[in-house]
PyMOL commands that place a pseudoatom at each C-alpha (Angstrom):
pseudoatom trace, name=CA, resn=MET, resi=1, chain=A, elem=C, hetatm=0, pos=[42.261, 16.824, -30.330]
pseudoatom trace, name=CA, resn=SER, resi=2, chain=A, elem=C, hetatm=0, pos=[43.576, 19.124, -27.619]
pseudoatom trace, name=CA, resn=PHE, resi=3, chain=A, elem=C, hetatm=0, pos=[43.085, 22.864, -27.481]
pseudoatom trace, name=CA, resn=THR, resi=4, chain=A, elem=C, hetatm=0, pos=[43.430, 25.737, -25.033]
pseudoatom trace, name=CA, resn=LEU, resi=5, chain=A, elem=C, hetatm=0, pos=[40.949, 28.575, -24.651]
pseudoatom trace, name=CA, resn=VAL, resi=6, chain=A, elem=C, hetatm=0, pos=[42.431, 31.717, -23.066]
pseudoatom trace, name=CA, resn=SER, resi=7, chain=A, elem=C, hetatm=0, pos=[40.575, 34.780, -21.810]
pseudoatom trace, name=CA, resn=GLU, resi=8, chain=A, elem=C, hetatm=0, pos=[41.972, 37.782, -20.018]
pseudoatom trace, name=CA, resn=ASN, resi=9, chain=A, elem=C, hetatm=0, pos=[40.715, 41.095, -18.669]
pseudoatom trace, name=CA, resn=GLU, resi=10, chain=A, elem=C, hetatm=0, pos=[41.783, 43.616, -16.031]
pseudoatom trace, name=CA, resn=SER, resi=11, chain=A, elem=C, hetatm=0, pos=[38.986, 42.942, -13.550]
pseudoatom trace, name=CA, resn=THR, resi=12, chain=A, elem=C, hetatm=0, pos=[38.992, 39.125, -13.454]
pseudoatom trace, name=CA, resn=GLY, resi=13, chain=A, elem=C, hetatm=0, pos=[42.526, 38.251, -14.559]
pseudoatom trace, name=CA, resn=ARG, resi=14, chain=A, elem=C, hetatm=0, pos=[43.543, 35.436, -16.884]
pseudoatom trace, name=CA, resn=SER, resi=15, chain=A, elem=C, hetatm=0, pos=[41.838, 32.098, -17.425]
pseudoatom trace, name=CA, resn=GLU, resi=16, chain=A, elem=C, hetatm=0, pos=[43.128, 29.135, -19.430]
pseudoatom trace, name=CA, resn=GLY, resi=17, chain=A, elem=C, hetatm=0, pos=[40.968, 26.120, -20.193]
pseudoatom trace, name=CA, resn=ASN, resi=18, chain=A, elem=C, hetatm=0, pos=[42.636, 22.993, -21.570]
pseudoatom trace, name=CA, resn=TYR, resi=19, chain=A, elem=C, hetatm=0, pos=[40.281, 20.610, -23.367]
pseudoatom trace, name=CA, resn=LYS, resi=20, chain=A, elem=C, hetatm=0, pos=[40.715, 17.177, -24.967]
pseudoatom trace, name=CA, resn=ILE, resi=21, chain=A, elem=C, hetatm=0, pos=[38.196, 15.729, -27.412]
pseudoatom trace, name=CA, resn=SER, resi=22, chain=A, elem=C, hetatm=0, pos=[38.427, 12.158, -28.648]
pseudoatom trace, name=CA, resn=PHE, resi=23, chain=A, elem=C, hetatm=0, pos=[36.973, 12.034, -32.160]
pseudoatom trace, name=CA, resn=ARG, resi=24, chain=A, elem=C, hetatm=0, pos=[36.074, 8.421, -31.406]
pseudoatom trace, name=CA, resn=ASP, resi=25, chain=A, elem=C, hetatm=0, pos=[33.574, 9.763, -28.820]
pseudoatom trace, name=CA, resn=VAL, resi=26, chain=A, elem=C, hetatm=0, pos=[31.826, 12.191, -31.213]
pseudoatom trace, name=CA, resn=ASP, resi=27, chain=A, elem=C, hetatm=0, pos=[28.241, 11.249, -32.033]
pseudoatom trace, name=CA, resn=LYS, resi=28, chain=A, elem=C, hetatm=0, pos=[27.456, 14.177, -34.334]
pseudoatom trace, name=CA, resn=LEU, resi=29, chain=A, elem=C, hetatm=0, pos=[28.584, 17.652, -35.328]
pseudoatom trace, name=CA, resn=LEU, resi=30, chain=A, elem=C, hetatm=0, pos=[26.336, 20.693, -35.384]
pseudoatom trace, name=CA, resn=VAL, resi=31, chain=A, elem=C, hetatm=0, pos=[26.855, 23.885, -37.379]
pseudoatom trace, name=CA, resn=GLU, resi=32, chain=A, elem=C, hetatm=0, pos=[24.540, 26.607, -36.130]
pseudoatom trace, name=CA, resn=SER, resi=33, chain=A, elem=C, hetatm=0, pos=[24.343, 30.314, -35.458]
pseudoatom trace, name=CA, resn=GLU, resi=34, chain=A, elem=C, hetatm=0, pos=[24.955, 31.562, -31.936]
pseudoatom trace, name=CA, resn=LYS, resi=35, chain=A, elem=C, hetatm=0, pos=[21.233, 32.327, -31.599]
pseudoatom trace, name=CA, resn=GLU, resi=36, chain=A, elem=C, hetatm=0, pos=[20.305, 28.788, -32.705]
pseudoatom trace, name=CA, resn=ALA, resi=37, chain=A, elem=C, hetatm=0, pos=[22.771, 27.347, -30.160]
pseudoatom trace, name=CA, resn=VAL, resi=38, chain=A, elem=C, hetatm=0, pos=[21.275, 29.443, -27.346]
pseudoatom trace, name=CA, resn=ARG, resi=39, chain=A, elem=C, hetatm=0, pos=[17.799, 28.235, -28.357]
pseudoatom trace, name=CA, resn=ARG, resi=40, chain=A, elem=C, hetatm=0, pos=[18.958, 24.580, -28.323]
pseudoatom trace, name=CA, resn=ILE, resi=41, chain=A, elem=C, hetatm=0, pos=[20.982, 24.725, -25.105]
pseudoatom trace, name=CA, resn=SER, resi=42, chain=A, elem=C, hetatm=0, pos=[18.842, 27.051, -22.982]
pseudoatom trace, name=CA, resn=VAL, resi=43, chain=A, elem=C, hetatm=0, pos=[15.532, 25.250, -22.791]
pseudoatom trace, name=CA, resn=GLY, resi=44, chain=A, elem=C, hetatm=0, pos=[12.882, 27.666, -21.561]
pseudoatom trace, name=CA, resn=LEU, resi=45, chain=A, elem=C, hetatm=0, pos=[15.068, 30.735, -22.153]
pseudoatom trace, name=CA, resn=ASP, resi=46, chain=A, elem=C, hetatm=0, pos=[13.973, 33.178, -24.845]
pseudoatom trace, name=CA, resn=PRO, resi=47, chain=A, elem=C, hetatm=0, pos=[17.006, 33.660, -27.160]
pseudoatom trace, name=CA, resn=ASP, resi=48, chain=A, elem=C, hetatm=0, pos=[15.398, 36.833, -28.545]
pseudoatom trace, name=CA, resn=ARG, resi=49, chain=A, elem=C, hetatm=0, pos=[15.974, 38.641, -25.251]
pseudoatom trace, name=CA, resn=PHE, resi=50, chain=A, elem=C, hetatm=0, pos=[19.724, 38.762, -26.028]
pseudoatom trace, name=CA, resn=ARG, resi=51, chain=A, elem=C, hetatm=0, pos=[21.429, 41.052, -28.512]
pseudoatom trace, name=CA, resn=TYR, resi=52, chain=A, elem=C, hetatm=0, pos=[23.402, 39.334, -31.257]
pseudoatom trace, name=CA, resn=GLY, resi=53, chain=A, elem=C, hetatm=0, pos=[25.711, 40.804, -33.810]
pseudoatom trace, name=CA, resn=PRO, resi=54, chain=A, elem=C, hetatm=0, pos=[27.602, 40.258, -35.894]
pseudoatom trace, name=CA, resn=THR, resi=55, chain=A, elem=C, hetatm=0, pos=[26.390, 36.744, -36.602]
pseudoatom trace, name=CA, resn=ILE, resi=56, chain=A, elem=C, hetatm=0, pos=[28.703, 34.103, -35.157]
pseudoatom trace, name=CA, resn=PHE, resi=57, chain=A, elem=C, hetatm=0, pos=[28.587, 30.464, -36.251]
pseudoatom trace, name=CA, resn=LEU, resi=58, chain=A, elem=C, hetatm=0, pos=[29.438, 27.548, -33.968]
pseudoatom trace, name=CA, resn=VAL, resi=59, chain=A, elem=C, hetatm=0, pos=[30.762, 24.106, -34.773]
pseudoatom trace, name=CA, resn=THR, resi=60, chain=A, elem=C, hetatm=0, pos=[29.734, 21.847, -31.907]
pseudoatom trace, name=CA, resn=PRO, resi=61, chain=A, elem=C, hetatm=0, pos=[30.974, 18.263, -31.526]
pseudoatom trace, name=CA, resn=VAL, resi=62, chain=A, elem=C, hetatm=0, pos=[28.252, 16.450, -29.551]
pseudoatom trace, name=CA, resn=LEU, resi=63, chain=A, elem=C, hetatm=0, pos=[29.516, 13.379, -27.746]
pseudoatom trace, name=CA, resn=ILE, resi=64, chain=A, elem=C, hetatm=0, pos=[28.077, 9.882, -27.485]
pseudoatom trace, name=CA, resn=SER, resi=65, chain=A, elem=C, hetatm=0, pos=[25.870, 9.475, -24.406]
pseudoatom trace, name=CA, resn=GLY, resi=66, chain=A, elem=C, hetatm=0, pos=[28.002, 8.908, -21.321]
pseudoatom trace, name=CA, resn=LYS, resi=67, chain=A, elem=C, hetatm=0, pos=[31.184, 10.446, -22.802]
pseudoatom trace, name=CA, resn=THR, resi=68, chain=A, elem=C, hetatm=0, pos=[32.612, 13.753, -21.587]
pseudoatom trace, name=CA, resn=ILE, resi=69, chain=A, elem=C, hetatm=0, pos=[35.277, 16.297, -22.493]
pseudoatom trace, name=CA, resn=PRO, resi=70, chain=A, elem=C, hetatm=0, pos=[37.925, 16.689, -19.779]
pseudoatom trace, name=CA, resn=ASN, resi=71, chain=A, elem=C, hetatm=0, pos=[38.505, 20.368, -19.000]
pseudoatom trace, name=CA, resn=HIS, resi=72, chain=A, elem=C, hetatm=0, pos=[41.304, 21.655, -16.781]
pseudoatom trace, name=CA, resn=GLN, resi=73, chain=A, elem=C, hetatm=0, pos=[41.012, 25.331, -15.806]
pseudoatom trace, name=CA, resn=ARG, resi=74, chain=A, elem=C, hetatm=0, pos=[43.864, 27.476, -14.527]
pseudoatom trace, name=CA, resn=ALA, resi=75, chain=A, elem=C, hetatm=0, pos=[42.939, 30.976, -13.387]
pseudoatom trace, name=CA, resn=THR, resi=76, chain=A, elem=C, hetatm=0, pos=[45.192, 33.807, -12.267]
pseudoatom trace, name=CA, resn=ASP, resi=77, chain=A, elem=C, hetatm=0, pos=[43.425, 36.682, -10.527]
pseudoatom trace, name=CA, resn=PRO, resi=78, chain=A, elem=C, hetatm=0, pos=[44.631, 40.308, -10.812]
pseudoatom trace, name=CA, resn=LYS, resi=79, chain=A, elem=C, hetatm=0, pos=[46.720, 39.865, -7.628]
pseudoatom trace, name=CA, resn=GLY, resi=80, chain=A, elem=C, hetatm=0, pos=[48.557, 36.879, -9.108]
pseudoatom trace, name=CA, resn=VAL, resi=81, chain=A, elem=C, hetatm=0, pos=[46.789, 34.169, -7.086]
pseudoatom trace, name=CA, resn=ILE, resi=82, chain=A, elem=C, hetatm=0, pos=[46.540, 30.959, -9.134]
pseudoatom trace, name=CA, resn=THR, resi=83, chain=A, elem=C, hetatm=0, pos=[43.718, 28.443, -8.795]
pseudoatom trace, name=CA, resn=GLU, resi=84, chain=A, elem=C, hetatm=0, pos=[43.305, 25.226, -10.755]
pseudoatom trace, name=CA, resn=ARG, resi=85, chain=A, elem=C, hetatm=0, pos=[40.293, 22.971, -11.141]
pseudoatom trace, name=CA, resn=ASP, resi=86, chain=A, elem=C, hetatm=0, pos=[39.174, 20.021, -13.262]
pseudoatom trace, name=CA, resn=TYR, resi=87, chain=A, elem=C, hetatm=0, pos=[35.718, 19.892, -14.849]
pseudoatom trace, name=CA, resn=PRO, resi=88, chain=A, elem=C, hetatm=0, pos=[35.251, 16.313, -16.111]
pseudoatom trace, name=CA, resn=SER, resi=89, chain=A, elem=C, hetatm=0, pos=[31.571, 16.444, -17.097]
pseudoatom trace, name=CA, resn=GLN, resi=90, chain=A, elem=C, hetatm=0, pos=[31.428, 18.797, -20.089]
pseudoatom trace, name=CA, resn=LYS, resi=91, chain=A, elem=C, hetatm=0, pos=[29.407, 17.204, -22.910]
pseudoatom trace, name=CA, resn=GLU, resi=92, chain=A, elem=C, hetatm=0, pos=[29.965, 19.713, -25.730]
pseudoatom trace, name=CA, resn=ALA, resi=93, chain=A, elem=C, hetatm=0, pos=[32.672, 22.081, -26.931]
pseudoatom trace, name=CA, resn=TYR, resi=94, chain=A, elem=C, hetatm=0, pos=[32.161, 25.111, -29.152]
pseudoatom trace, name=CA, resn=PHE, resi=95, chain=A, elem=C, hetatm=0, pos=[34.322, 26.461, -31.953]
pseudoatom trace, name=CA, resn=TYR, resi=96, chain=A, elem=C, hetatm=0, pos=[33.382, 29.988, -33.031]
pseudoatom trace, name=CA, resn=PHE, resi=97, chain=A, elem=C, hetatm=0, pos=[33.571, 31.398, -36.582]
pseudoatom trace, name=CA, resn=ARG, resi=98, chain=A, elem=C, hetatm=0, pos=[32.571, 34.727, -38.096]
pseudoatom trace, name=CA, resn=GLU, resi=99, chain=A, elem=C, hetatm=0, pos=[31.801, 33.165, -41.474]
pseudoatom trace, name=CA, resn=GLU, resi=100, chain=A, elem=C, hetatm=0, pos=[29.435, 30.269, -42.055]
pseudoatom trace, name=CA, resn=ASP, resi=101, chain=A, elem=C, hetatm=0, pos=[31.649, 28.950, -44.870]
pseudoatom trace, name=CA, resn=ALA, resi=102, chain=A, elem=C, hetatm=0, pos=[34.615, 28.643, -42.487]
pseudoatom trace, name=CA, resn=ALA, resi=103, chain=A, elem=C, hetatm=0, pos=[32.411, 26.828, -39.949]
pseudoatom trace, name=CA, resn=GLN, resi=104, chain=A, elem=C, hetatm=0, pos=[31.219, 24.412, -42.648]
pseudoatom trace, name=CA, resn=ARG, resi=105, chain=A, elem=C, hetatm=0, pos=[34.817, 23.723, -43.742]
pseudoatom trace, name=CA, resn=MET, resi=106, chain=A, elem=C, hetatm=0, pos=[35.876, 23.023, -40.141]
pseudoatom trace, name=CA, resn=ALA, resi=107, chain=A, elem=C, hetatm=0, pos=[32.895, 20.701, -39.664]
pseudoatom trace, name=CA, resn=LYS, resi=108, chain=A, elem=C, hetatm=0, pos=[33.805, 18.847, -42.864]
pseudoatom trace, name=CA, resn=ALA, resi=109, chain=A, elem=C, hetatm=0, pos=[37.375, 18.347, -41.608]
pseudoatom trace, name=CA, resn=MET, resi=110, chain=A, elem=C, hetatm=0, pos=[36.072, 17.163, -38.234]
pseudoatom trace, name=CA, resn=VAL, resi=111, chain=A, elem=C, hetatm=0, pos=[33.679, 14.703, -39.902]
pseudoatom trace, name=CA, resn=HIS, resi=112, chain=A, elem=C, hetatm=0, pos=[36.666, 13.244, -41.740]
pseudoatom trace, name=CA, resn=ALA, resi=113, chain=A, elem=C, hetatm=0, pos=[38.582, 12.939, -38.425]
pseudoatom trace, name=CA, resn=VAL, resi=114, chain=A, elem=C, hetatm=0, pos=[35.573, 11.307, -36.736]
pseudoatom trace, name=CA, resn=GLU, resi=115, chain=A, elem=C, hetatm=0, pos=[35.315, 8.768, -39.571]
pseudoatom trace, name=CA, resn=LEU, resi=116, chain=A, elem=C, hetatm=0, pos=[39.053, 7.984, -39.436]
pseudoatom trace, name=CA, resn=CYS, resi=117, chain=A, elem=C, hetatm=0, pos=[38.913, 7.522, -35.655]
pseudoatom trace, name=CA, resn=GLY, resi=118, chain=A, elem=C, hetatm=0, pos=[35.827, 5.296, -35.748]
pseudoatom trace, name=CA, resn=GLY, resi=119, chain=A, elem=C, hetatm=0, pos=[33.469, 7.818, -34.159]
pseudoatom trace, name=CA, resn=GLY, resi=120, chain=A, elem=C, hetatm=0, pos=[29.734, 8.412, -34.655]
pseudoatom trace, name=CA, resn=LYS, resi=121, chain=A, elem=C, hetatm=0, pos=[27.914, 6.627, -37.443]
pseudoatom trace, name=CA, resn=ASP, resi=122, chain=A, elem=C, hetatm=0, pos=[26.150, 9.728, -38.760]
pseudoatom trace, name=CA, resn=PRO, resi=123, chain=A, elem=C, hetatm=0, pos=[28.119, 12.912, -37.859]
pseudoatom trace, name=CA, resn=PHE, resi=124, chain=A, elem=C, hetatm=0, pos=[25.521, 15.275, -39.394]
for i in range(1, 124): cmd.bond("trace and resi %d" % i, "trace and resi %d" % (i + 1))
show_as sticks, trace
zoom trace
């Protein structure tokens, strides 16, 4: 699966990240709140020191050990200067949802794709 994440603001310019995930490389899928994800990812960091709201849910494909998600970034600063860079070592991607039900439905569809592609034995 390929997808592009775009962000833009006046002070930093525009950034486009192009990602490719092979469902064959997915070990498991996580559905968790943003706060739960911060707790899991940021070992030693107190997730309660951040403000959350409204609740956001993440679907996170976690890859098999040794597999990565290629990520190509293209950034354009406010003056129009373009820089490009590859980040080959990303181990997780995050899909954000405002409703837990939508996150669960996306995870269910991804589990089906993982199974069809011969990915992880136990996606949940």
